[in-house]
PDB file with SEQRES, HELIX, SHEET and CRYST1 records, atoms N, CA, C and O in Angstrom:
SEQRES   1 A   74  MET GLU LEU VAL ILE ASN SER ILE ASN ASN GLU LYS LEU          
SEQRES   2 A   74  SER ILE LEU LYS PHE GLU SER LEU SER THR THR GLU LYS          
SEQRES   3 A   74  GLU ILE VAL LYS ARG ASN LEU VAL CYS LEU GLU CYS ARG          
SEQRES   4 A   74  VAL GLN ALA PHE TYR ARG ARG LYS THR LYS ASP GLY LYS          
SEQRES   5 A   74  GLN ALA CYS PHE PHE ALA LYS HIS VAL SER GLY CYS LYS          
SEQRES   6 A   74  GLN GLY ALA SER VAL GLY GLN ALA VAL                          
HELIX    1 AA1 ILE A   15  GLU A   19  1                                   5    
HELIX    2 AA2 THR A   23  LYS A   30  1                                   8    
HELIX    3 AA3 LYS A   65  ALA A   68  1                                   4    
SHEET    1 AA1 3 GLU A  11  SER A  14  0                                        
SHEET    2 AA1 3 LEU A   3  ASN A   6 -1                                        
SHEET    3 AA1 3 LEU A  33  CYS A  35 -1                                        
SHEET    1 AA2 2 ALA A  42  ARG A  45  0                                        
SHEET    2 AA2 2 CYS A  55  ALA A  58 -1                                        
CRYST1    1.000    1.000    1.000  90.00  90.00  90.00 P 1           1          
ATOM      1  N   MET A   1      31.127  -7.600  -4.708  1.00  0.00           N  
ATOM      2  CA  MET A   1      30.595  -8.959  -4.672  1.00  0.00           C  
ATOM      3  C   MET A   1      29.662  -9.124  -5.861  1.00  0.00           C  
ATOM      4  O   MET A   1      28.855  -8.247  -6.171  1.00  0.00           O  
ATOM      5  N   GLU A   2      29.790 -10.235  -6.499  1.00  0.00           N  
ATOM      6  CA  GLU A   2      28.940 -10.499  -7.649  1.00  0.00           C  
ATOM      7  C   GLU A   2      27.645 -11.221  -7.283  1.00  0.00           C  
ATOM      8  O   GLU A   2      26.612 -11.035  -7.928  1.00  0.00           O  
ATOM      9  N   LEU A   3      27.715 -12.042  -6.244  1.00  0.00           N  
ATOM     10  CA  LEU A   3      26.539 -12.795  -5.823  1.00  0.00           C  
ATOM     11  C   LEU A   3      26.305 -12.632  -4.329  1.00  0.00           C  
ATOM     12  O   LEU A   3      27.246 -12.508  -3.546  1.00  0.00           O  
ATOM     13  N   VAL A   4      25.037 -12.634  -3.953  1.00  0.00           N  
ATOM     14  CA  VAL A   4      24.633 -12.645  -2.550  1.00  0.00           C  
ATOM     15  C   VAL A   4      23.524 -13.666  -2.391  1.00  0.00           C  
ATOM     16  O   VAL A   4      23.028 -14.221  -3.371  1.00  0.00           O  
ATOM     17  N   ILE A   5      23.142 -13.906  -1.153  1.00  0.00           N  
ATOM     18  CA  ILE A   5      22.057 -14.847  -0.882  1.00  0.00           C  
ATOM     19  C   ILE A   5      20.890 -14.076  -0.256  1.00  0.00           C  
ATOM     20  O   ILE A   5      21.079 -13.252   0.638  1.00  0.00           O  
ATOM     21  N   ASN A   6      19.701 -14.360  -0.739  1.00  0.00           N  
ATOM     22  CA  ASN A   6      18.475 -13.854  -0.127  1.00  0.00           C  
ATOM     23  C   ASN A   6      18.195 -14.807   1.025  1.00  0.00           C  
ATOM     24  O   ASN A   6      17.830 -15.960   0.793  1.00  0.00           O  
ATOM     25  N   SER A   7      18.359 -14.347   2.266  1.00  0.00           N  
ATOM     26  CA  SER A   7      18.246 -15.254   3.410  1.00  0.00           C  
ATOM     27  C   SER A   7      16.806 -15.717   3.671  1.00  0.00           C  
ATOM     28  O   SER A   7      16.588 -16.618   4.481  1.00  0.00           O  
ATOM     29  N   ILE A   8      15.836 -15.118   3.001  1.00  0.00           N  
ATOM     30  CA  ILE A   8      14.454 -15.562   3.166  1.00  0.00           C  
ATOM     31  C   ILE A   8      14.253 -16.944   2.557  1.00  0.00           C  
ATOM     32  O   ILE A   8      13.608 -17.811   3.146  1.00  0.00           O  
ATOM     33  N   ASN A   9      14.831 -17.135   1.345  1.00  0.00           N  
ATOM     34  CA  ASN A   9      14.615 -18.408   0.647  1.00  0.00           C  
ATOM     35  C   ASN A   9      15.923 -19.086   0.209  1.00  0.00           C  
ATOM     36  O   ASN A   9      15.889 -20.085  -0.510  1.00  0.00           O  
ATOM     37  N   ASN A  10      17.073 -18.549   0.638  1.00  0.00           N  
ATOM     38  CA  ASN A  10      18.402 -19.058   0.298  1.00  0.00           C  
ATOM     39  C   ASN A  10      18.695 -19.052  -1.201  1.00  0.00           C  
ATOM     40  O   ASN A  10      19.488 -19.857  -1.690  1.00  0.00           O  
ATOM     41  N   GLU A  11      18.058 -18.151  -1.913  1.00  0.00           N  
ATOM     42  CA  GLU A  11      18.289 -18.016  -3.358  1.00  0.00           C  
ATOM     43  C   GLU A  11      19.506 -17.136  -3.604  1.00  0.00           C  
ATOM     44  O   GLU A  11      19.660 -16.089  -2.975  1.00  0.00           O  
ATOM     45  N   LYS A  12      20.377 -17.567  -4.527  1.00  0.00           N  
ATOM     46  CA  LYS A  12      21.519 -16.749  -4.935  1.00  0.00           C  
ATOM     47  C   LYS A  12      21.013 -15.664  -5.889  1.00  0.00           C  
ATOM     48  O   LYS A  12      20.200 -15.923  -6.777  1.00  0.00           O  
ATOM     49  N   LEU A  13      21.514 -14.448  -5.682  1.00  0.00           N  
ATOM     50  CA  LEU A  13      21.107 -13.330  -6.506  1.00  0.00           C  
ATOM     51  C   LEU A  13      22.307 -12.621  -7.097  1.00  0.00           C  
ATOM     52  O   LEU A  13      23.267 -12.330  -6.384  1.00  0.00           O  
ATOM     53  N   SER A  14      22.269 -12.340  -8.376  1.00  0.00           N  
ATOM     54  CA  SER A  14      23.234 -11.466  -9.026  1.00  0.00           C  
ATOM     55  C   SER A  14      22.632 -10.074  -9.073  1.00  0.00           C  
ATOM     56  O   SER A  14      21.449  -9.899  -8.781  1.00  0.00           O  
ATOM     57  N   ILE A  15      23.419  -9.097  -9.433  1.00  0.00           N  
ATOM     58  CA  ILE A  15      22.895  -7.729  -9.582  1.00  0.00           C  
ATOM     59  C   ILE A  15      21.781  -7.706 -10.597  1.00  0.00           C  
ATOM     60  O   ILE A  15      20.740  -7.093 -10.358  1.00  0.00           O  
ATOM     61  N   LEU A  16      21.978  -8.372 -11.742  1.00  0.00           N  
ATOM     62  CA  LEU A  16      20.954  -8.377 -12.793  1.00  0.00           C  
ATOM     63  C   LEU A  16      19.640  -8.984 -12.306  1.00  0.00           C  
ATOM     64  O   LEU A  16      18.559  -8.463 -12.583  1.00  0.00           O  
ATOM     65  N   LYS A  17      19.754 -10.089 -11.580  1.00  0.00           N  
ATOM     66  CA  LYS A  17      18.537 -10.738 -11.087  1.00  0.00           C  
ATOM     67  C   LYS A  17      17.862  -9.855 -10.031  1.00  0.00           C  
ATOM     68  O   LYS A  17      16.637  -9.740 -10.016  1.00  0.00           O  
ATOM     69  N   PHE A  18      18.649  -9.237  -9.154  1.00  0.00           N  
ATOM     70  CA  PHE A  18      18.093  -8.365  -8.136  1.00  0.00           C  
ATOM     71  C   PHE A  18      17.365  -7.193  -8.777  1.00  0.00           C  
ATOM     72  O   PHE A  18      16.255  -6.848  -8.372  1.00  0.00           O  
ATOM     73  N   GLU A  19      17.987  -6.584  -9.775  1.00  0.00           N  
ATOM     74  CA  GLU A  19      17.382  -5.415 -10.425  1.00  0.00           C  
ATOM     75  C   GLU A  19      16.142  -5.758 -11.235  1.00  0.00           C  
ATOM     76  O   GLU A  19      15.355  -4.870 -11.564  1.00  0.00           O  
ATOM     77  N   SER A  20      15.956  -7.028 -11.560  1.00  0.00           N  
ATOM     78  CA  SER A  20      14.754  -7.430 -12.306  1.00  0.00           C  
ATOM     79  C   SER A  20      13.553  -7.650 -11.397  1.00  0.00           C  
ATOM     80  O   SER A  20      12.440  -7.849 -11.885  1.00  0.00           O  
ATOM     81  N   LEU A  21      13.760  -7.619 -10.085  1.00  0.00           N  
ATOM     82  CA  LEU A  21      12.656  -7.777  -9.126  1.00  0.00           C  
ATOM     83  C   LEU A  21      11.769  -6.527  -9.146  1.00  0.00           C  
ATOM     84  O   LEU A  21      12.214  -5.441  -9.516  1.00  0.00           O  
ATOM     85  N   SER A  22      10.537  -6.698  -8.752  1.00  0.00           N  
ATOM     86  CA  SER A  22       9.638  -5.555  -8.634  1.00  0.00           C  
ATOM     87  C   SER A  22      10.119  -4.653  -7.496  1.00  0.00           C  
ATOM     88  O   SER A  22      10.919  -5.077  -6.663  1.00  0.00           O  
ATOM     89  N   THR A  23       9.641  -3.435  -7.462  1.00  0.00           N  
ATOM     90  CA  THR A  23      10.038  -2.490  -6.428  1.00  0.00           C  
ATOM     91  C   THR A  23       9.710  -3.029  -5.030  1.00  0.00           C  
ATOM     92  O   THR A  23      10.511  -2.899  -4.104  1.00  0.00           O  
ATOM     93  N   THR A  24       8.552  -3.620  -4.893  1.00  0.00           N  
ATOM     94  CA  THR A  24       8.137  -4.200  -3.610  1.00  0.00           C  
ATOM     95  C   THR A  24       9.062  -5.342  -3.207  1.00  0.00           C  
ATOM     96  O   THR A  24       9.496  -5.419  -2.058  1.00  0.00           O  
ATOM     97  N   GLU A  25       9.361  -6.226  -4.151  1.00  0.00           N  
ATOM     98  CA  GLU A  25      10.261  -7.355  -3.842  1.00  0.00           C  
ATOM     99  C   GLU A  25      11.647  -6.857  -3.464  1.00  0.00           C  
ATOM    100  O   GLU A  25      12.249  -7.380  -2.526  1.00  0.00           O  
ATOM    101  N   LYS A  26      12.165  -5.863  -4.168  1.00  0.00           N  
ATOM    102  CA  LYS A  26      13.487  -5.314  -3.846  1.00  0.00           C  
ATOM    103  C   LYS A  26      13.541  -4.815  -2.418  1.00  0.00           C  
ATOM    104  O   LYS A  26      14.502  -5.087  -1.699  1.00  0.00           O  
ATOM    105  N   GLU A  27      12.512  -4.081  -1.999  1.00  0.00           N  
ATOM    106  CA  GLU A  27      12.492  -3.536  -0.644  1.00  0.00           C  
ATOM    107  C   GLU A  27      12.520  -4.634   0.419  1.00  0.00           C  
ATOM    108  O   GLU A  27      13.162  -4.477   1.458  1.00  0.00           O  
ATOM    109  N   ILE A  28      11.841  -5.721   0.168  1.00  0.00           N  
ATOM    110  CA  ILE A  28      11.839  -6.851   1.105  1.00  0.00           C  
ATOM    111  C   ILE A  28      13.198  -7.556   1.099  1.00  0.00           C  
ATOM    112  O   ILE A  28      13.778  -7.824   2.152  1.00  0.00           O  
ATOM    113  N   VAL A  29      13.691  -7.849  -0.098  1.00  0.00           N  
ATOM    114  CA  VAL A  29      14.931  -8.606  -0.241  1.00  0.00           C  
ATOM    115  C   VAL A  29      16.135  -7.798   0.257  1.00  0.00           C  
ATOM    116  O   VAL A  29      17.061  -8.372   0.831  1.00  0.00           O  
ATOM    117  N   LYS A  30      16.137  -6.475   0.048  1.00  0.00           N  
ATOM    118  CA  LYS A  30      17.273  -5.649   0.483  1.00  0.00           C  
ATOM    119  C   LYS A  30      17.609  -5.830   1.950  1.00  0.00           C  
ATOM    120  O   LYS A  30      18.773  -5.740   2.341  1.00  0.00           O  
ATOM    121  N   ARG A  31      16.608  -6.083   2.755  1.00  0.00           N  
ATOM    122  CA  ARG A  31      16.822  -6.253   4.195  1.00  0.00           C  
ATOM    123  C   ARG A  31      17.288  -7.664   4.557  1.00  0.00           C  
ATOM    124  O   ARG A  31      17.571  -7.949   5.720  1.00  0.00           O  
ATOM    125  N   ASN A  32      17.365  -8.545   3.559  1.00  0.00           N  
ATOM    126  CA  ASN A  32      17.686  -9.940   3.839  1.00  0.00           C  
ATOM    127  C   ASN A  32      18.818 -10.481   2.972  1.00  0.00           C  
ATOM    128  O   ASN A  32      18.841 -11.669   2.650  1.00  0.00           O  
ATOM    129  N   LEU A  33      19.759  -9.612   2.592  1.00  0.00           N  
ATOM    130  CA  LEU A  33      20.900 -10.038   1.786  1.00  0.00           C  
ATOM    131  C   LEU A  33      22.063 -10.428   2.686  1.00  0.00           C  
ATOM    132  O   LEU A  33      22.348  -9.743   3.668  1.00  0.00           O  
ATOM    133  N   VAL A  34      22.735 -11.528   2.355  1.00  0.00           N  
ATOM    134  CA  VAL A  34      23.922 -11.961   3.094  1.00  0.00           C  
ATOM    135  C   VAL A  34      25.013 -12.392   2.120  1.00  0.00           C  
ATOM    136  O   VAL A  34      24.732 -12.781   0.986  1.00  0.00           O  
ATOM    137  N   CYS A  35      26.247 -12.319   2.572  1.00  0.00           N  
ATOM    138  CA  CYS A  35      27.399 -12.759   1.789  1.00  0.00           C  
ATOM    139  C   CYS A  35      27.285 -14.263   1.533  1.00  0.00           C  
ATOM    140  O   CYS A  35      26.901 -15.037   2.409  1.00  0.00           O  
ATOM    141  N   LEU A  36      27.625 -14.638   0.330  1.00  0.00           N  
ATOM    142  CA  LEU A  36      27.572 -16.035  -0.094  1.00  0.00           C  
ATOM    143  C   LEU A  36      28.442 -16.949   0.771  1.00  0.00           C  
ATOM    144  O   LEU A  36      28.090 -18.101   1.024  1.00  0.00           O  
ATOM    145  N   GLU A  37      29.574 -16.423   1.215  1.00  0.00           N  
ATOM    146  CA  GLU A  37      30.520 -17.261   1.974  1.00  0.00           C  
ATOM    147  C   GLU A  37      30.455 -17.058   3.485  1.00  0.00           C  
ATOM    148  O   GLU A  37      30.248 -18.025   4.218  1.00  0.00           O  
ATOM    149  N   CYS A  38      30.627 -15.829   3.971  1.00  0.00           N  
ATOM    150  CA  CYS A  38      30.722 -15.630   5.416  1.00  0.00           C  
ATOM    151  C   CYS A  38      29.401 -15.307   6.096  1.00  0.00           C  
ATOM    152  O   CYS A  38      29.340 -15.218   7.322  1.00  0.00           O  
ATOM    153  N   ARG A  39      28.336 -15.130   5.306  1.00  0.00           N  
ATOM    154  CA  ARG A  39      26.971 -14.960   5.787  1.00  0.00           C  
ATOM    155  C   ARG A  39      26.746 -13.678   6.610  1.00  0.00           C  
ATOM    156  O   ARG A  39      25.775 -13.600   7.363  1.00  0.00           O  
ATOM    157  N   VAL A  40      27.617 -12.687   6.478  1.00  0.00           N  
ATOM    158  CA  VAL A  40      27.346 -11.404   7.114  1.00  0.00           C  
ATOM    159  C   VAL A  40      26.332 -10.635   6.271  1.00  0.00           C  
ATOM    160  O   VAL A  40      26.139 -10.937   5.094  1.00  0.00           O  
ATOM    161  N   GLN A  41      25.687  -9.640   6.878  1.00  0.00           N  
ATOM    162  CA  GLN A  41      24.700  -8.866   6.136  1.00  0.00           C  
ATOM    163  C   GLN A  41      25.356  -8.148   4.971  1.00  0.00           C  
ATOM    164  O   GLN A  41      26.427  -7.559   5.119  1.00  0.00           O  
ATOM    165  N   ALA A  42      24.718  -8.198   3.821  1.00  0.00           N  
ATOM    166  CA  ALA A  42      25.192  -7.512   2.617  1.00  0.00           C  
ATOM    167  C   ALA A  42      24.217  -6.402   2.268  1.00  0.00           C  
ATOM    168  O   ALA A  42      23.072  -6.388   2.721  1.00  0.00           O  
ATOM    169  N   PHE A  43      24.691  -5.482   1.463  1.00  0.00           N  
ATOM    170  CA  PHE A  43      23.894  -4.316   1.092  1.00  0.00           C  
ATOM    171  C   PHE A  43      23.946  -4.107  -0.420  1.00  0.00           C  
ATOM    172  O   PHE A  43      24.872  -4.556  -1.096  1.00  0.00           O  
ATOM    173  N   TYR A  44      22.937  -3.420  -0.926  1.00  0.00           N  
ATOM    174  CA  TYR A  44      22.865  -3.093  -2.341  1.00  0.00           C  
ATOM    175  C   TYR A  44      23.105  -1.601  -2.528  1.00  0.00           C  
ATOM    176  O   TYR A  44      22.541  -0.776  -1.810  1.00  0.00           O  
ATOM    177  N   ARG A  45      23.949  -1.265  -3.500  1.00  0.00           N  
ATOM    178  CA  ARG A  45      24.138   0.118  -3.866  1.00  0.00           C  
ATOM    179  C   ARG A  45      23.734   0.290  -5.316  1.00  0.00           C  
ATOM    180  O   ARG A  45      24.297  -0.362  -6.195  1.00  0.00           O  
ATOM    181  N   ARG A  46      22.772   1.154  -5.580  1.00  0.00           N  
ATOM    182  CA  ARG A  46      22.305   1.365  -6.947  1.00  0.00           C  
ATOM    183  C   ARG A  46      23.343   2.144  -7.754  1.00  0.00           C  
ATOM    184  O   ARG A  46      24.276   2.718  -7.193  1.00  0.00           O  
ATOM    185  N   LYS A  47      23.172   2.157  -9.053  1.00  0.00           N  
ATOM    186  CA  LYS A  47      24.055   2.896  -9.946  1.00  0.00           C  
ATOM    187  C   LYS A  47      24.049   4.372  -9.537  1.00  0.00           C  
ATOM    188  O   LYS A  47      22.995   4.932  -9.237  1.00  0.00           O  
ATOM    189  N   THR A  48      25.219   4.992  -9.526  1.00  0.00           N  
ATOM    190  CA  THR A  48      25.308   6.384  -9.116  1.00  0.00           C  
ATOM    191  C   THR A  48      25.353   7.328 -10.310  1.00  0.00           C  
ATOM    192  O   THR A  48      25.659   6.915 -11.428  1.00  0.00           O  
ATOM    193  N   LYS A  49      25.052   8.577 -10.067  1.00  0.00           N  
ATOM    194  CA  LYS A  49      25.070   9.583 -11.116  1.00  0.00           C  
ATOM    195  C   LYS A  49      26.450   9.788 -11.709  1.00  0.00           C  
ATOM    196  O   LYS A  49      26.585  10.160 -12.874  1.00  0.00           O  
ATOM    197  N   ASP A  50      27.484   9.543 -10.895  1.00  0.00           N  
ATOM    198  CA  ASP A  50      28.843   9.740 -11.389  1.00  0.00           C  
ATOM    199  C   ASP A  50      29.415   8.518 -12.124  1.00  0.00           C  
ATOM    200  O   ASP A  50      30.608   8.464 -12.421  1.00  0.00           O  
ATOM    201  N   GLY A  51      28.547   7.544 -12.411  1.00  0.00           N  
ATOM    202  CA  GLY A  51      28.951   6.432 -13.281  1.00  0.00           C  
ATOM    203  C   GLY A  51      29.323   5.122 -12.598  1.00  0.00           C  
ATOM    204  O   GLY A  51      29.636   4.149 -13.284  1.00  0.00           O  
ATOM    205  N   LYS A  52      29.298   5.066 -11.270  1.00  0.00           N  
ATOM    206  CA  LYS A  52      29.615   3.804 -10.604  1.00  0.00           C  
ATOM    207  C   LYS A  52      28.469   2.830 -10.820  1.00  0.00           C  
ATOM    208  O   LYS A  52      27.300   3.196 -10.697  1.00  0.00           O  
ATOM    209  N   GLN A  53      28.806   1.600 -11.138  1.00  0.00           N  
ATOM    210  CA  GLN A  53      27.800   0.571 -11.398  1.00  0.00           C  
ATOM    211  C   GLN A  53      27.155   0.095 -10.105  1.00  0.00           C  
ATOM    212  O   GLN A  53      27.747   0.202  -9.031  1.00  0.00           O  
ATOM    213  N   ALA A  54      25.958  -0.422 -10.208  1.00  0.00           N  
ATOM    214  CA  ALA A  54      25.276  -1.019  -9.066  1.00  0.00           C  
ATOM    215  C   ALA A  54      26.099  -2.207  -8.564  1.00  0.00           C  
ATOM    216  O   ALA A  54      26.749  -2.901  -9.345  1.00  0.00           O  
ATOM    217  N   CYS A  55      26.060  -2.428  -7.252  1.00  0.00           N  
ATOM    218  CA  CYS A  55      26.840  -3.543  -6.700  1.00  0.00           C  
ATOM    219  C   CYS A  55      26.289  -3.959  -5.336  1.00  0.00           C  
ATOM    220  O   CYS A  55      25.428  -3.295  -4.758  1.00  0.00           O  
ATOM    221  N   PHE A  56      26.812  -5.075  -4.848  1.00  0.00           N  
ATOM    222  CA  PHE A  56      26.562  -5.522  -3.490  1.00  0.00           C  
ATOM    223  C   PHE A  56      27.850  -5.307  -2.709  1.00  0.00           C  
ATOM    224  O   PHE A  56      28.937  -5.367  -3.283  1.00  0.00           O  
ATOM    225  N   PHE A  57      27.741  -5.059  -1.413  1.00  0.00           N  
ATOM    226  CA  PHE A  57      28.921  -4.914  -0.581  1.00  0.00           C  
ATOM    227  C   PHE A  57      28.613  -5.371   0.840  1.00  0.00           C  
ATOM    228  O   PHE A  57      27.451  -5.439   1.241  1.00  0.00           O  
ATOM    229  N   ALA A  58      29.660  -5.684   1.596  1.00  0.00           N  
ATOM    230  CA  ALA A  58      29.510  -6.137   2.978  1.00  0.00           C  
ATOM    231  C   ALA A  58      30.792  -5.911   3.729  1.00  0.00           C  
ATOM    232  O   ALA A  58      31.847  -5.727   3.121  1.00  0.00           O  
ATOM    233  N   LYS A  59      30.720  -5.921   5.060  1.00  0.00           N  
ATOM    234  CA  LYS A  59      31.910  -5.902   5.904  1.00  0.00           C  
ATOM    235  C   LYS A  59      32.175  -7.360   6.258  1.00  0.00           C  
ATOM    236  O   LYS A  59      31.663  -7.874   7.253  1.00  0.00           O  
ATOM    237  N   HIS A  60      32.975  -8.012   5.438  1.00  0.00           N  
ATOM    238  CA  HIS A  60      33.235  -9.449   5.554  1.00  0.00           C  
ATOM    239  C   HIS A  60      34.066  -9.787   6.782  1.00  0.00           C  
ATOM    240  O   HIS A  60      34.822  -8.958   7.289  1.00  0.00           O  
ATOM    241  N   VAL A  61      33.913 -11.015   7.248  1.00  0.00           N  
ATOM    242  CA  VAL A  61      34.747 -11.517   8.342  1.00  0.00           C  
ATOM    243  C   VAL A  61      36.119 -11.827   7.776  1.00  0.00           C  
ATOM    244  O   VAL A  61      36.266 -12.065   6.577  1.00  0.00           O  
ATOM    245  N   SER A  62      37.107 -11.822   8.628  1.00  0.00           N  
ATOM    246  CA  SER A  62      38.472 -12.113   8.222  1.00  0.00           C  
ATOM    247  C   SER A  62      38.558 -13.496   7.555  1.00  0.00           C  
ATOM    248  O   SER A  62      38.049 -14.485   8.083  1.00  0.00           O  
ATOM    249  N   GLY A  63      39.197 -13.542   6.416  1.00  0.00           N  
ATOM    250  CA  GLY A  63      39.356 -14.807   5.701  1.00  0.00           C  
ATOM    251  C   GLY A  63      38.282 -15.090   4.660  1.00  0.00           C  
ATOM    252  O   GLY A  63      38.379 -16.078   3.932  1.00  0.00           O  
ATOM    253  N   CYS A  64      37.277 -14.259   4.576  1.00  0.00           N  
ATOM    254  CA  CYS A  64      36.218 -14.460   3.586  1.00  0.00           C  
ATOM    255  C   CYS A  64      36.770 -14.185   2.194  1.00  0.00           C  
ATOM    256  O   CYS A  64      37.304 -13.105   1.941  1.00  0.00           O  
ATOM    257  N   LYS A  65      36.648 -15.130   1.313  1.00  0.00           N  
ATOM    258  CA  LYS A  65      37.173 -14.961  -0.044  1.00  0.00           C  
ATOM    259  C   LYS A  65      36.385 -13.931  -0.831  1.00  0.00           C  
ATOM    260  O   LYS A  65      36.936 -13.312  -1.741  1.00  0.00           O  
ATOM    261  N   GLN A  66      35.129 -13.728  -0.517  1.00  0.00           N  
ATOM    262  CA  GLN A  66      34.326 -12.706  -1.203  1.00  0.00           C  
ATOM    263  C   GLN A  66      34.870 -11.317  -0.870  1.00  0.00           C  
ATOM    264  O   GLN A  66      34.899 -10.446  -1.740  1.00  0.00           O  
ATOM    265  N   GLY A  67      35.290 -11.100   0.341  1.00  0.00           N  
ATOM    266  CA  GLY A  67      35.831  -9.810   0.734  1.00  0.00           C  
ATOM    267  C   GLY A  67      37.248  -9.608   0.246  1.00  0.00           C  
ATOM    268  O   GLY A  67      37.620  -8.500  -0.141  1.00  0.00           O  
ATOM    269  N   ALA A  68      38.034 -10.653   0.260  1.00  0.00           N  
ATOM    270  CA  ALA A  68      39.421 -10.537  -0.163  1.00  0.00           C  
ATOM    271  C   ALA A  68      39.532 -10.190  -1.634  1.00  0.00           C  
ATOM    272  O   ALA A  68      40.479  -9.519  -2.043  1.00  0.00           O  
ATOM    273  N   SER A  69      38.566 -10.643  -2.442  1.00  0.00           N  
ATOM    274  CA  SER A  69      38.649 -10.390  -3.878  1.00  0.00           C  
ATOM    275  C   SER A  69      38.453  -8.938  -4.223  1.00  0.00           C  
ATOM    276  O   SER A  69      38.867  -8.501  -5.297  1.00  0.00           O  
ATOM    277  N   VAL A  70      37.830  -8.171  -3.338  1.00  0.00           N  
ATOM    278  CA  VAL A  70      37.617  -6.741  -3.600  1.00  0.00           C  
ATOM    279  C   VAL A  70      38.278  -5.867  -2.548  1.00  0.00           C  
ATOM    280  O   VAL A  70      38.035  -4.662  -2.502  1.00  0.00           O  
ATOM    281  N   GLY A  71      39.121  -6.466  -1.694  1.00  0.00           N  
ATOM    282  CA  GLY A  71      39.860  -5.706  -0.713  1.00  0.00           C  
ATOM    283  C   GLY A  71      39.023  -5.146   0.425  1.00  0.00           C  
ATOM    284  O   GLY A  71      39.378  -4.115   0.996  1.00  0.00           O  
ATOM    285  N   GLN A  72      37.911  -5.806   0.771  1.00  0.00           N  
ATOM    286  CA  GLN A  72      37.067  -5.310   1.844  1.00  0.00           C  
ATOM    287  C   GLN A  72      37.090  -6.199   3.070  1.00  0.00           C  
ATOM    288  O   GLN A  72      36.244  -6.045   3.952  1.00  0.00           O  
ATOM    289  N   ALA A  73      38.029  -7.121   3.152  1.00  0.00           N  
ATOM    290  CA  ALA A  73      38.074  -8.013   4.311  1.00  0.00           C  
ATOM    291  C   ALA A  73      38.357  -7.207   5.568  1.00  0.00           C  
ATOM    292  O   ALA A  73      39.153  -6.268   5.542  1.00  0.00           O  
ATOM    293  N   VAL A  74      37.716  -7.565   6.653  1.00  0.00           N  
ATOM    294  CA  VAL A  74      37.876  -6.837   7.926  1.00  0.00           C  
ATOM    295  C   VAL A  74      38.699  -7.692   8.854  1.00  0.00           C  
ATOM    296  O   VAL A  74      38.967  -7.292   9.987  1.00  0.00           O  
TER     297      VAL A  74                                                      
END                                                                             
């Protein structure tokens, strides 16, 4: 997923915008991320040592276009 919503203030966040937050803000926002379309809880995964880029992910509801685009629809 490229974008998520911070459910505290309904702000759309990209990975770049999320990573620019302070450590304290990230910890608060991480618990309040939701999918842009189906509104299920989303999660942040930081860049891994083996080269995987940071991303957002979620267990999307059936029919969610955000999940279908990355093959994670449930």
